[in-house]
A tleap script that builds the chain and sets N, CA, C and O, in Angstrom:
source leaprc.protein.ff14SB
mol = sequence {
  NTYR ASP LEU ALA SER SER ASP VAL LYS LYS
  TRP THR VAL ASP TRP ASP TRP LEU TYR GLY
  SER LEU ASP THR GLY GLU TYR ARG ILE VAL
  LYS ASP ILE LEU ASP PHE ARG SER ALA GLY
  ASP TYR ASP LYS HIE HIE LEU THR ALA GLU
  PHE THR ILE CASP
}
set mol.1.N position { 168.029 8.360 103.162 }
set mol.1.CA position { 167.124 9.445 102.850 }
set mol.1.C position { 165.761 9.178 103.464 }
set mol.1.O position { 165.226 8.077 103.333 }
set mol.2.N position { 165.206 10.154 104.119 }
set mol.2.CA position { 163.829 10.060 104.585 }
set mol.2.C position { 162.929 10.569 103.475 }
set mol.2.O position { 163.200 11.609 102.873 }
set mol.3.N position { 161.849 9.832 103.201 }
set mol.3.CA position { 160.944 10.220 102.134 }
set mol.3.C position { 159.525 9.814 102.529 }
set mol.3.O position { 159.220 8.628 102.659 }
set mol.4.N position { 158.671 10.805 102.716 }
set mol.4.CA position { 157.265 10.518 103.027 }
set mol.4.C position { 156.598 9.936 101.787 }
set mol.4.O position { 157.071 10.138 100.669 }
set mol.5.N position { 155.508 9.219 101.984 }
set mol.5.CA position { 154.846 8.539 100.864 }
set mol.5.C position { 154.364 9.503 99.785 }
set mol.5.O position { 154.222 9.100 98.631 }
set mol.6.N position { 154.110 10.754 100.127 }
set mol.6.CA position { 153.627 11.723 99.132 }
set mol.6.C position { 154.753 12.579 98.553 }
set mol.6.O position { 154.502 13.393 97.664 }
set mol.7.N position { 155.982 12.416 99.033 }
set mol.7.CA position { 157.116 13.217 98.565 }
set mol.7.C position { 157.705 12.668 97.276 }
set mol.7.O position { 157.561 11.489 96.955 }
set mol.8.N position { 158.371 13.551 96.549 }
set mol.8.CA position { 159.103 13.178 95.338 }
set mol.8.C position { 160.521 13.712 95.488 }
set mol.8.O position { 160.713 14.871 95.854 }
set mol.9.N position { 161.508 12.878 95.209 }
set mol.9.CA position { 162.912 13.296 95.272 }
set mol.9.C position { 163.608 12.889 93.983 }
set mol.9.O position { 163.220 11.913 93.341 }
set mol.10.N position { 164.619 13.627 93.612 }
set mol.10.CA position { 165.442 13.311 92.461 }
set mol.10.C position { 166.788 12.816 92.977 }
set mol.10.O position { 167.389 13.425 93.863 }
set mol.11.N position { 167.252 11.706 92.414 }
set mol.11.CA position { 168.521 11.119 92.823 }
set mol.11.C position { 169.397 11.015 91.591 }
set mol.11.O position { 169.045 10.317 90.639 }
set mol.12.N position { 170.524 11.692 91.593 }
set mol.12.CA position { 171.448 11.698 90.464 }
set mol.12.C position { 172.440 10.557 90.625 }
set mol.12.O position { 173.014 10.372 91.698 }
set mol.13.N position { 172.641 9.791 89.553 }
set mol.13.CA position { 173.551 8.654 89.577 }
set mol.13.C position { 174.793 8.984 88.754 }
set mol.13.O position { 174.685 9.430 87.611 }
set mol.14.N position { 175.968 8.766 89.333 }
set mol.14.CA position { 177.233 8.949 88.623 }
set mol.14.C position { 177.708 7.571 88.167 }
set mol.14.O position { 178.324 6.832 88.935 }
set mol.15.N position { 177.416 7.231 86.902 }
set mol.15.CA position { 177.759 5.915 86.372 }
set mol.15.C position { 179.262 5.746 86.159 }
set mol.15.O position { 179.786 4.639 86.284 }
set mol.16.N position { 179.952 6.833 85.838 }
set mol.16.CA position { 181.345 6.747 85.402 }
set mol.16.C position { 182.250 6.023 86.389 }
set mol.16.O position { 183.111 5.255 85.962 }
set mol.17.N position { 182.090 6.235 87.680 }
set mol.17.CA position { 183.010 5.629 88.647 }
set mol.17.C position { 182.872 4.113 88.695 }
set mol.17.O position { 183.816 3.422 89.077 }
set mol.18.N position { 181.690 3.576 88.306 }
set mol.18.CA position { 181.472 2.142 88.390 }
set mol.18.C position { 181.461 1.465 87.021 }
set mol.18.O position { 182.059 0.403 86.847 }
set mol.19.N position { 180.782 2.078 86.050 }
set mol.19.CA position { 180.576 1.435 84.747 }
set mol.19.C position { 181.293 2.141 83.606 }
set mol.19.O position { 181.408 1.568 82.523 }
set mol.20.N position { 181.770 3.338 83.802 }
set mol.20.CA position { 182.232 4.159 82.689 }
set mol.20.C position { 181.006 4.767 82.027 }
set mol.20.O position { 179.907 4.680 82.574 }
set mol.21.N position { 181.168 5.370 80.880 }
set mol.21.CA position { 180.008 5.969 80.214 }
set mol.21.C position { 179.130 4.858 79.635 }
set mol.21.O position { 179.631 3.849 79.140 }
set mol.22.N position { 177.830 5.060 79.704 }
set mol.22.CA position { 176.889 4.062 79.191 }
set mol.22.C position { 176.656 4.276 77.707 }
set mol.22.O position { 176.525 5.409 77.244 }
set mol.23.N position { 176.605 3.183 76.970 }
set mol.23.CA position { 176.330 3.240 75.534 }
set mol.23.C position { 174.861 3.568 75.295 }
set mol.23.O position { 174.033 3.466 76.200 }
set mol.24.N position { 174.556 3.958 74.079 }
set mol.24.CA position { 173.182 4.168 73.670 }
set mol.24.C position { 172.402 2.881 73.904 }
set mol.24.O position { 172.884 1.795 73.581 }
set mol.25.N position { 171.202 2.996 74.463 }
set mol.25.CA position { 170.391 1.808 74.700 }
set mol.25.C position { 169.337 2.035 75.757 }
set mol.25.O position { 169.150 3.147 76.251 }
set mol.26.N position { 168.649 0.955 76.095 }
set mol.26.CA position { 167.610 0.990 77.118 }
set mol.26.C position { 168.147 0.317 78.372 }
set mol.26.O position { 168.781 -0.736 78.302 }
set mol.27.N position { 167.888 0.931 79.516 }
set mol.27.CA position { 168.422 0.462 80.782 }
set mol.27.C position { 167.337 0.439 81.843 }
set mol.27.O position { 166.276 1.044 81.686 }
set mol.28.N position { 167.622 -0.270 82.922 }
set mol.28.CA position { 166.752 -0.284 84.098 }
set mol.28.C position { 167.660 -0.254 85.324 }
set mol.28.O position { 168.659 -0.972 85.389 }
set mol.29.N position { 167.305 0.577 86.282 }
set mol.29.CA position { 168.020 0.614 87.552 }
set mol.29.C position { 167.069 0.079 88.624 }
set mol.29.O position { 165.871 0.360 88.602 }
set mol.30.N position { 167.616 -0.691 89.554 }
set mol.30.CA position { 166.832 -1.259 90.651 }
set mol.30.C position { 167.507 -0.858 91.959 }
set mol.30.O position { 168.705 -1.074 92.141 }
set mol.31.N position { 166.729 -0.273 92.864 }
set mol.31.CA position { 167.243 0.121 94.174 }
set mol.31.C position { 166.413 -0.564 95.250 }
set mol.31.O position { 165.194 -0.674 95.125 }
set mol.32.N position { 167.077 -1.024 96.308 }
set mol.32.CA position { 166.376 -1.549 97.471 }
set mol.32.C position { 165.956 -0.371 98.352 }
set mol.32.O position { 166.761 0.511 98.652 }
set mol.33.N position { 164.705 -0.369 98.756 }
set mol.33.CA position { 164.168 0.675 99.622 }
set mol.33.C position { 163.701 0.004 100.908 }
set mol.33.O position { 162.965 -0.983 100.870 }
set mol.34.N position { 164.132 0.543 102.047 }
set mol.34.CA position { 163.729 -0.010 103.338 }
set mol.34.C position { 162.672 0.888 103.963 }
set mol.34.O position { 162.878 2.092 104.114 }
set mol.35.N position { 161.545 0.297 104.325 }
set mol.35.CA position { 160.500 0.979 105.090 }
set mol.35.C position { 160.797 0.672 106.550 }
set mol.35.O position { 160.319 -0.321 107.099 }
set mol.36.N position { 161.590 1.536 107.168 }
set mol.36.CA position { 162.170 1.297 108.484 }
set mol.36.C position { 161.247 1.803 109.590 }
set mol.36.O position { 160.816 2.955 109.575 }
set mol.37.N position { 160.954 0.933 110.539 }
set mol.37.CA position { 160.141 1.303 111.699 }
set mol.37.C position { 160.998 1.361 112.969 }
set mol.37.O position { 160.902 2.313 113.744 }
set mol.38.N position { 161.825 0.351 113.173 }
set mol.38.CA position { 162.747 0.326 114.320 }
set mol.38.C position { 163.807 -0.732 114.025 }
set mol.38.O position { 163.727 -1.433 113.016 }
set mol.39.N position { 164.800 -0.845 114.905 }
set mol.39.CA position { 165.894 -1.793 114.687 }
set mol.39.C position { 165.338 -3.201 114.457 }
set mol.39.O position { 164.640 -3.746 115.313 }
set mol.40.N position { 165.647 -3.776 113.317 }
set mol.40.CA position { 165.208 -5.118 112.964 }
set mol.40.C position { 163.760 -5.200 112.505 }
set mol.40.O position { 163.276 -6.290 112.201 }
set mol.41.N position { 163.061 -4.080 112.447 }
set mol.41.CA position { 161.653 -4.054 112.048 }
set mol.41.C position { 161.486 -3.147 110.831 }
set mol.41.O position { 161.280 -1.941 110.964 }
set mol.42.N position { 161.578 -3.740 109.659 }
set mol.42.CA position { 161.451 -2.981 108.425 }
set mol.42.C position { 160.974 -3.903 107.306 }
set mol.42.O position { 161.118 -5.123 107.382 }
set mol.43.N position { 160.409 -3.298 106.276 }
set mol.43.CA position { 160.053 -4.008 105.052 }
set mol.43.C position { 161.000 -3.557 103.958 }
set mol.43.O position { 161.397 -2.393 103.914 }
set mol.44.N position { 161.362 -4.472 103.076 }
set mol.44.CA position { 162.269 -4.167 101.968 }
set mol.44.C position { 161.472 -4.206 100.662 }
set mol.44.O position { 160.766 -5.174 100.381 }
set mol.45.N position { 161.597 -3.142 99.875 }
set mol.45.CA position { 160.920 -3.044 98.585 }
set mol.45.C position { 161.961 -2.777 97.510 }
set mol.45.O position { 163.044 -2.267 97.798 }
set mol.46.N position { 161.633 -3.122 96.275 }
set mol.46.CA position { 162.516 -2.845 95.139 }
set mol.46.C position { 161.873 -1.763 94.291 }
set mol.46.O position { 160.750 -1.926 93.815 }
set mol.47.N position { 162.580 -0.662 94.102 }
set mol.47.CA position { 162.121 0.448 93.281 }
set mol.47.C position { 162.871 0.374 91.960 }
set mol.47.O position { 164.101 0.312 91.950 }
set mol.48.N position { 162.146 0.379 90.845 }
set mol.48.CA position { 162.790 0.293 89.539 }
set mol.48.C position { 162.427 1.502 88.694 }
set mol.48.O position { 161.356 2.091 88.840 }
set mol.49.N position { 163.344 1.855 87.808 }
set mol.49.CA position { 163.105 2.938 86.843 }
set mol.49.C position { 163.779 2.546 85.534 }
set mol.49.O position { 164.932 2.114 85.521 }
set mol.50.N position { 163.062 2.698 84.455 }
set mol.50.CA position { 163.622 2.427 83.130 }
set mol.50.C position { 163.966 3.743 82.460 }
set mol.50.O position { 163.270 4.743 82.637 }
set mol.51.N position { 165.052 3.738 81.684 }
set mol.51.CA position { 165.441 4.962 80.988 }
set mol.51.C position { 166.184 4.596 79.702 }
set mol.51.O position { 166.699 3.488 79.549 }
set mol.52.N position { 166.222 5.557 78.791 }
set mol.52.CA position { 166.862 5.375 77.492 }
set mol.52.C position { 167.955 6.422 77.321 }
set mol.52.O position { 167.769 7.588 77.669 }
set mol.53.N position { 169.088 6.000 76.787 }
set mol.53.CA position { 170.164 6.918 76.410 }
set mol.53.C position { 170.225 6.922 74.894 }
set mol.53.O position { 170.460 5.890 74.265 }
set mol.54.N position { 170.009 8.101 74.314 }
set mol.54.CA position { 170.039 8.249 72.846 }
set mol.54.C position { 171.422 8.591 72.361 }
set mol.54.O position { 171.632 8.752 71.159 }
savepdb mol mol.pdb
quit
């Protein structure tokens, strides 16, 4: 996905295929984000989001 620094995107996660349904609780998801400039020239960042399932 291309995303400018001022853009906002929503990414839907389908947990069922990997984890099944998630129980009630607090969770955190971590995604690696690459700031890609050219082949072999990029920075890697970790984007995290916390969420609660009631």
